[in-house]
VEXLUM-558921 format. One line per 3 residues: number of its first residue (from 1); their letters; for each residue x, y, z of C-alpha. Coordinates in steps of 0.001 Angstrom, whole numbers, plus 500000, padded with zeros to 6 digits. Layout:
// residues N
NUM	A	X,Y,Z; ... $
END
This chain:
// residues 73
1	MTQ	500000,500000,500000; 501233,503482,499159; 501973,505708,502114 $
4	VTD	501891,509480,502097; 505445,509456,503496; 506569,508066,500123 $
7	YVT	505747,511455,498585; 506688,515101,499038; 504709,518201,498164 $
10	TPE	505807,520634,495509; 506993,523251,498051; 508951,520571,499955 $
13	LAA	510649,519282,496816; 511411,522793,495587; 513072,523591,498927 $
16	RLG	515068,520334,498890; 516374,521009,495398; 516805,524747,495804 $
19	VSR	514574,525605,492852; 511239,527343,492418; 507929,525517,492175 $
22	ATL	507592,526776,488614; 510964,525212,487778; 509699,521850,489040 $
25	GRA	506624,522123,486846; 508694,522973,483788; 511110,520114,484504 $
28	AKK	508239,517638,484803; 506652,518863,481565; 510001,518548,479766 $
31	GTL	510468,515033,481148; 513530,515946,483190; 511749,514947,486400 $
34	PLP	509167,512249,487085; 505598,513541,486992; 503811,514353,490247 $
37	VRL	500596,512505,491117; 497387,513127,493050; 496499,510415,495548 $
40	SPG	492925,511653,495801; 490688,513788,493580; 491329,517424,494359 $
43	GPL	494288,516529,496548; 497683,518193,496305; 500227,517255,493684 $
46	LWP	502725,514897,495278; 506103,513846,493982; 507137,510184,494434 $
49	IAE	510327,510759,496410; 511947,507416,495531; 511468,508093,491805 $
52	VEA	512774,511656,492115; 515832,510548,494102; 516586,507713,491671 $
55	FLK	516206,510057,488722; 518482,512673,490262; 521070,510040,491148 $
58	RTR	521124,508867,487529; 521248,512337,486024; 523599,514127,488406 $
61	NTT	526485,512166,486923; 525930,513825,483547; 527313,517150,482417 $
64	NAP	523853,518664,481916; 522028,519272,485181; 518360,518210,484995 $
67	ISP	517179,521290,486858; 518639,524748,486874; 518667,526741,490118 $
70	AKP	515826,529103,490794; 516356,532689,489772; 516141,535224,492576 $
73	D	512842,537080,492704 $
END
């Protein structure tokens, strides 16, 4: 059974990666991050943390970073 602890919210993931929430959305749309999911209708978008961590582990060894840092506001 899936547990909520297996997921992080968009603000949590953005803070962990040091990027903006908009950057996460763009990265997911481009396919450079796994897509977030909703566990219930109308619920928040949640990112499967194991998939995100595995993806980042695979891609951080490349010369092109999958996500660029957030620009200061």
